[in-house]
C-alpha positions as CSV (number, residue, x, y, z in Angstrom):
1,M,-74.1,133.7,10.7
2,F,-75.5,136.0,13.4
3,I,-76.0,133.1,15.8
4,T,-72.3,132.3,15.4
5,T,-71.5,135.9,16.2
6,V,-73.7,135.8,19.3
7,V,-72.1,132.5,20.6
8,L,-68.5,133.8,20.0
9,A,-69.3,137.2,21.4
10,A,-70.7,135.5,24.6
11,L,-67.6,133.3,25.0
12,L,-65.3,136.3,24.4
13,A,-67.2,138.4,27.0
14,I,-67.2,135.6,29.6
15,G,-63.4,135.0,29.1
16,F,-62.4,138.6,29.3
17,A,-64.7,139.3,32.3
18,A,-63.2,136.3,34.0
19,A,-59.7,137.6,33.3
20,A,-60.6,141.1,34.4
21,I,-62.2,140.5,37.8
22,P,-58.9,139.3,39.5
23,K,-57.0,142.3,38.1
24,I,-59.7,144.8,39.2
25,L,-59.8,143.2,42.7
26,A,-55.9,143.1,42.7
27,N,-55.9,139.6,44.3
28,E,-52.5,138.1,45.2
29,E,-52.1,136.2,41.9
30,A,-53.0,139.1,39.8
31,A,-50.6,141.5,41.7
32,A,-47.9,138.8,41.2
33,N,-48.7,138.6,37.6
34,A,-48.7,142.5,37.3
35,Q,-45.2,142.6,38.8
36,H,-44.0,139.7,36.7
37,V,-44.8,141.5,33.4
38,G,-43.7,144.8,34.6
39,F,-46.9,146.7,35.5
40,S,-48.1,148.3,38.6
41,V,-51.2,147.0,40.3
42,G,-52.9,150.2,39.5
43,A,-52.1,149.8,35.7
44,F,-53.3,146.2,36.0
45,R,-56.6,147.4,37.4
46,I,-56.9,149.8,34.4
47,I,-56.3,146.9,32.1
48,G,-59.0,145.0,33.9
49,L,-61.5,147.8,33.6
50,L,-60.7,148.0,29.9
51,E,-61.4,144.2,29.6
52,I,-64.7,144.6,31.5
53,A,-65.7,147.5,29.2
54,G,-64.8,145.5,26.1
55,A,-66.8,142.5,27.3
56,A,-69.8,144.6,28.0
57,G,-69.4,146.5,24.7
58,V,-69.3,143.3,22.7
59,L,-72.5,142.1,24.2
60,I,-74.3,145.4,23.8
61,G,-72.8,145.6,20.4
62,L,-74.9,142.6,19.4
63,L,-77.7,145.2,19.5
64,W,-75.8,148.2,18.2
65,A,-73.2,147.1,15.6
66,P,-70.8,150.1,15.8
67,L,-70.3,149.4,19.5
68,G,-69.7,145.8,19.0
69,V,-67.1,146.5,16.3
70,A,-65.3,149.1,18.5
71,A,-65.4,146.8,21.5
72,A,-64.1,143.8,19.6
73,A,-61.3,145.9,18.0
74,G,-60.4,147.2,21.5
75,L,-60.1,143.6,22.9
76,V,-57.9,142.7,19.9
77,L,-55.7,145.5,20.9
78,V,-55.7,144.5,24.6
79,S,-54.7,141.0,23.5
80,I,-51.8,142.3,21.3
81,G,-50.7,144.3,24.4
82,G,-50.9,141.2,26.6
83,L,-49.0,139.1,24.1
84,A,-46.3,141.7,23.8
85,S,-46.0,141.8,27.6
86,H,-45.5,138.1,27.8
87,L,-43.1,138.1,24.9
88,R,-41.1,140.9,26.6
89,V,-40.5,138.9,29.7
90,K,-39.9,135.7,27.7
91,D,-42.6,133.7,29.2
92,K,-43.1,130.2,28.0
93,P,-45.8,129.7,25.3
94,K,-48.1,128.1,27.9
95,A,-48.3,131.3,29.8
96,A,-49.2,133.3,26.6
97,A,-51.7,130.7,25.2
98,P,-54.8,132.2,26.9
99,V,-53.9,135.7,25.5
100,V,-53.4,134.2,22.0
101,L,-56.7,132.2,22.2
102,F,-58.7,135.2,23.3
103,G,-57.0,137.4,20.7
104,V,-58.0,135.0,17.9
105,L,-61.5,134.9,19.4
106,A,-61.6,138.7,19.4
107,V,-60.5,138.9,15.8
108,S,-63.2,136.4,14.9
109,V,-65.9,138.3,16.6
110,L,-64.6,141.5,15.0
111,V,-64.8,139.9,11.5
112,L,-68.2,138.4,12.2
113,R,-69.7,141.6,13.7
114,L,-68.5,143.5,10.6
115,A,-70.0,140.9,8.3
116,T,-73.3,140.8,10.1
117,A,-73.7,144.6,10.8
C-alpha cells in the first residue's frame, strides 16, 4: 500500500506544483484567472506558495508521516477553497474539474498516508 501512496503523492505534488508556478509568477493567464474568481494577484501568489509548500510537504512527508498528513490535509483545504471560488462565480463544471480531481487525489493521499504511517 505504501507504493500506491508514493505514486499518488508524486502525482499530487506534480499537479499542484504545475498549478502553482503560473500563480507565483503571475503570468497573464493566472492574473486573469485571479481576477475572474475575485482574488488579487498578490492573493493568488500566496495561494501558489501554499500549493508549492503542500506539494513539497507531501513528498517530504513520505519520509516523515506527520508532515505528509498535514500537507495532504492542507491541499484538501486548498482544493475546497478553489472549488468554492469556482462555484461562487458560477463557473461551468469543466472549469472546476481540475480542482475536484486534485481534491479527490489529495483526500486519497491523506487517507493512504494515515493508513501507512
